[in-house]
N, C-alpha and C positions, 0 to 999 in steps of 0.2 A: 456494599455501602448501603445497608438497610437504613430506612428512615421511619419517622413515626407514622406517616401516612403512606398507604400503598401507592406505588407509582409503577407505571408500565415501562419497561425497557424499550429502547428505540430500535432494536434490531430484529430482523426477521426470525421468527421462531423463539424469540426471548420471552421469559416468564415474567409475572408480575412479582415485584419484590416487596416483602412485608417486614415490618419491624421484627427483629429476632432471627431473620434468615442468617444462616451461617455461610459465609463466603470462604472458599478454600485459602485464600491469601490471608485471612484473619485467624488462622489456625496457630498451632504451637510453634512452627518454625518459619517465620517471615523471611529469614535469610535464604531459604531455598529458592525464592524467586530471583535472587541475585547471586547465585552460587557460581563458582568457577568451573566446577566439574561438569562436563557436558551431560553425563548421566543424571545429575541432580536437576539440571535445567529441563531435561526430557520428562522427569518425574513431575516437575512443576507444571509443565505444559499439559500433562495428562490429567492432573488435578483440576485444571481450568475447564476441562471438557464439559462438565455439567453446570458450570457457574451461570447463574441467571443474568449476570451483568457482563458476560464475556465480550460481546461486540461493543458495548459502550466503553469498557475498560480499554480495549485495543484502540478504538477511535480516539479516545482522550489522550492515550499515551502517544499516539502518532501526532496528534495536534500539538502536544506539549514538547514534542521531539525528545522524548525520554532518551537519555544516553545509553542505557543498557537495562537488562533484566527481562523476566518474563511478564508480559502484559496481554490480557485477553487471550491466553493460550498460544502466544507466539513469542519467539525470542527477538528481542530488539537490541540492536548493537549500532550505536552512533545515530540513533533516531530512525533506522530503517529495520524492516523485518528481515531476518536471516533464517534459512531453513534449519540449520543446526550450527552449534558451536563446535569448532575445532578444538582438539585437546591442545594444552599448552606444549610448547616446544617448537623447535625449528623443523619445518618441513624438509623432506629429503630433496637433495639437489638433483639426484638421478634416480631413474627407475631401477629397482632391483631386479636383475635378470633371473630367470629360472636357472637352477643348477643344470649344467650340461651333462648329458648322459654320454659317457664314453663308450665307444664301440669296442667289443671284446671279440677277438678272433680266436677260434678254437683250433 
C-alpha cells in the first residue's frame, strides 16, 4: 500500500515504503490470495515473504477479523491464523492399515 510520502512500517525488520513500491498482492493475480487449492495458498504465502508491509498487513487482517485468505504471509480462516489449508473433501474415518505380509512356508 504505497503512499505519496515515505512511511516507516511498524514491524521489526520492516522496510520504508515509497510511492511506486510493488507489493506482491497488487500483481497480476489477486485471486491467488483467496484460492481454494492449498498449493496456491502456499505460493501466495511465499510471495509475501519479502513484502515491506507484511507485519502491518497481518496485524490489520487480524484486527478486522478477515474471514479468509492470505494476509501478511499467513493463511487466515474464520479470523484466525491456520498453519495450512486442508484439501477439499471428507477426511478418512479410519486409519488405513499397512498391507499384511503373509508368511510363506517352503
